[in-house]
N, C-alpha and C positions, 0 to 999 in steps of 0.2 A: 626940211629933213629931220626928223627926230634923232636923238642920241642912240648910238650903237647899244644893241644887246649884249649880254654878257657873253652868249656862245659867239656872236660876231667878232667882240672885241676878242676872245679868246683863239678864233681862228685868224684872226689879222695879225697878233703875235705870235701863232706858231708860223705864218710864213714869214715873218721878218725873221725869225730864228733861223728857217732854214734857208732863207736867203743868204744871211748873216755866213752860216757854215758853210753854204755851197762856194761862195766868195773865197771863205778861207781856203776851203780843199782845192780850189782851183790854182791859188796862189803857192800853194804848200807843195802840191805834185810836180810845178815845174821848178821848184828851188830845193825841194830837198835830197841829202845825197841818196845815191841810188845805185843798185846792183842786180847781177841776174837772178830772176826766180825761176821755181820750177814748173810751177801750174802756171802763171803767168810770165811772161818774158822780163819783166822790171818788179824790184821790189825796192820802197823808198823808205827811208829811215828817218822814223819820228820819235824824238826823244829818247834814242838809243835801241830803238826795235824796229824790226822792218816787218811793213806791211805792203799789201798789194794797193796800188793805186787805183781802187775802185770804191764800190759804196760802203763797203765795210769799214775801211778808214775814215769815211766818212761819219760812220756811227761811233768811233770812238771819239771822233771831235764833239758828238751830239752828246756822247756818254758824258763826257768832263763838263761841257756846256750847259745840260740840261736836267740830266739824270737827279733824281731826289730819292735818298735811301728811305727806308722805313725801316723800322727796328725789327721788323718779323722778318724781313728779306733772306733768302739763302743764296748764296752764291756759288756755284760748281766751276772752278776755274782750272784751266789745266792748258802745256801747250798742245798742239795737236800730235795725235798719234801717241798719246800716253796712257790710254785707259779710258778716254772721255765717254764713249758710246756706252761702255759697260758701267762706268760710273753713273750716268745719267739713268740709265734701267733701273739700277739698284734702288738709287735714290728716291726717284719716283715710285718703286715699289714700295719702299720701306715706309715714305711718307703717306702714302695713300692707301696703305692696307687695310683700314677701316671702311673702306668706300667701294671697292671692288672685290669681287669673287674672282680667285684664279681662274676659273674655266671660262671665263669671259672677259678677263682683264683687257684692258687698253693696249697693253704691248703686246697683245696677239695681232691685234690690226692696226698699230701706229709705230713706225719706227722712232726708237727713243728720242731722237734729235727733235722731232715734232711734238714731243710731249712737255717741252718748256722751250721757254725763248732763249735763242741766242744772241743776248742782247745787243752784242756787235753790231748784228745786221738788223735785229728788228727793230730797234729803236728809230732805224732811218725811214720806217712807212708805218708804224703803229703808235698808237698813243700806251706808253708804260704804265701812266697813272691809272687807266682802266683796268688793269688788271688785279683782279683780287688777292687780298693777303691770305697768306702769306705767300710772297711771290717766291717762285722757285725758277732762278735766272742762270743760265750758263755766260761764260766769255773766255775767250782764248788770250785775252791781255794781259801785259803784266802788270803785277801788283800796282807798280808806281803808277800806270795809266788808266787803273780802276777810278770810277767815280771818285771825287772826293769824299763828298757824303759818305759813301760807302766805306771807304777806308778809315774816316774818322766817326763812324758809329760806333757806339760800344758794344749795341746789341744783337747788328745784324750778323750773320753767320757764313764762314766762307769754308768752302772745303775744296783742296787742291789735291791733285794727283799726278805724281811725277813717274817716271819710268827710265831705266838705263839708258845712257845717250846712244848705245851700238844700236840697241834695237830700235829706240825712237827714228835714229838715221833712216836704218834699214826699211822701216814702215812706212814713214814719211815718203820716202824714194818709190816707192811701188804705187802708194795712193796719189801722188803729184803725176807719175808719168799715165795714170790712167785718166786724169784729168786735163793734162796738158793737150792743147789744141793742135791737130795736124798741121794747122799753116806754122807753127812754131817750129825753128830747127831743135831736134832731140838733144836731151842733155845726157852724158853717161854718167853712170854712177860714180866714176872717178871725179868728174868734174863737180858733182852733185856733193861728193864727199869732202872736197877741197872747200866748195862755199859753206859748207857746215860748220868744218873745223875753225872757219874764220869767222862764225857766228851769223853768217848770210842764210836765215832759212825763217819762213812765214812765222811773226809774232817773235822770232828769237833775236838776240842769240839765246839758244836753249840754257846754257850753264846759268846766266843773269836771270833767265825768267824764272828758274828753280829756284836760285838764291833770293832774290826779290821777296818769293812767298815765303821760304825756309826762314829769312831773318825777321820777316812780318809776325810770323808763327811764333818765333822765340820771344817776341816782344808781348803779344796778344795771344797765350796759347789757348786762353778761353773763347775766342773770336775764329781762330783759325786752326783747323782740323788738318793735319799734313798726311797724305798717305802714298805710300811707295806700290807701286802696282805689283812687283814680284811678290812682296808680303802678304799682299792681298790675296793673290792666286794660292799661296802657300796655305795660308788659313783666313778661307774667306768669311767663314761663321763668325768668328773672332771680331774681325773687321766692321761687318755689318751691324753686329751688336754695338761697336763702338761710335759707328756711324749714326744710328738711330737715338742713341744716348747724346751724343754731342748737337745733334737737333732736336732735341727735347722730346724724343717720340720713343722711348726705352722700350723692349718687347717684355711684355709681364710675363710673369714664370708659368701663366696659362699657356701664351702662345708659344713660347719655348717647347712646352712640354707637347703641343699639339704640333709640333714642327713646322711653324711659319716661317721660321728664319730659312730652312732649309728648301721650304716652297720658293720662298722670294730668289732662293739662289739658283733654283731649277730653273724658273720662269726666265731669268737675265742669264742663264750660262750661253757661252758661245754658241753650243751646239743646238740648244732651242732656238735662240734668236736667228741665227743663220738659216733654221730650217724653215722658218715663217714664210711666207707668200709676200707678206709685205716686204720683207726684207731682202727679198730676191728681184722684187720689181720696182718702178717707181722712182721717183727722186725727191729730192729736198732741194728748195729753190731759197737758198739763203738773201741772196739780193739778184738783181735781176743778170748779173755779171756772172754768175757763179751758183749753178745747180749741180748736185752731187747725188748720181745713182746711188740708191739704198743700199746695192749690193758691195757698194764700193767701201763703206763703211767697216768692211770686215774681211780680214786676210786671214790669220792665224790664229792671231791673240796668244802664241807661245812665247814663253821666257828664251831668252838666248837664241833665238832664230838666226841672229845678226851672223853669228859664226859660221853659217851656211851660205855666206854671200859676200862677206867682206875679206880681204886678205889678210895674213897675219900683220903684214905690215901696217895694214891701214886699222887694225886692232890695236898693235901697238902705239901707233901715233895718236889714235883718240884717247887710250887708256891714259897717256901723259899729259895730255890736254886736260882730260877729267882730273887729275892728280893735281895740277898747277891750280887749277881754278877752284878746287874743292880745299887746298890747303888752308888751314886754320879757322876753316868755317863751322867745324864741329859735326859736319854732314856727309854723309855716302849715301851713294845711291844702293838700291837692292839690288840682288844679285840672282 
């Protein structure tokens, strides 16, 4: 029998890597600390952050073990329900504005989450190396759990978006209840709120997630763009211009005069996206265990809606936790 061909050797290496990760995955999910989850009944705590014990967690292990950053990579990072869908749409439209006409734009027929790989899940059954540069990738993982090569690369870019924790909790609760299987016992908003305040939420604790990226941005402002959902809603033109400049694709004077920024904002607006048939039907299957109906990604998108759902006592409690968590960091959430 002759020597293995390079493609055969590559397949053998890939199989060995996945076998190693599968073994590590099986060991960890039975030994790591656990607590209640909203979408799934149990979350596990890995290096300080909460994950569902499904393939997405396996993806995080693969990211850390296998992912090799490129200098042209762009990561869109966020905790869930902080403006992720909007940021993906805006970034995709901004980066690809010379490729597509607005009248026939991919976002008219493709949910934003399918316009770029969600690395935490994508890496479990796709070859990330096969993606052409520049790779536009997304992740919900904490900064400390991003691939080491990404954190250490001086050139790849990270865009992070955060949102007021009260609105994050309410949005995440309603999102999670739509996805929670009927076979699992229901969780009240009060119980979910207690978990959130303890830091138990998917990809959380939320404050530690935000502050991890905030501190990294203070150390490397040329590498990390830190956005606040409320400020973007208040002045979207300013922030899309800043986003384009940060990603090395600034708008020309001619583009600004022609209203290209406004066209992007119109295309990516909540009203436009929710009116599209693609965002009313179909689903995104991130991993075999987790498929999300496209309409589920959109609820209200408003700033301050949490006041319509939280009691004064809940608001006071979360405001106090927020004050304690942010003390001495120099950071403040948008309002």
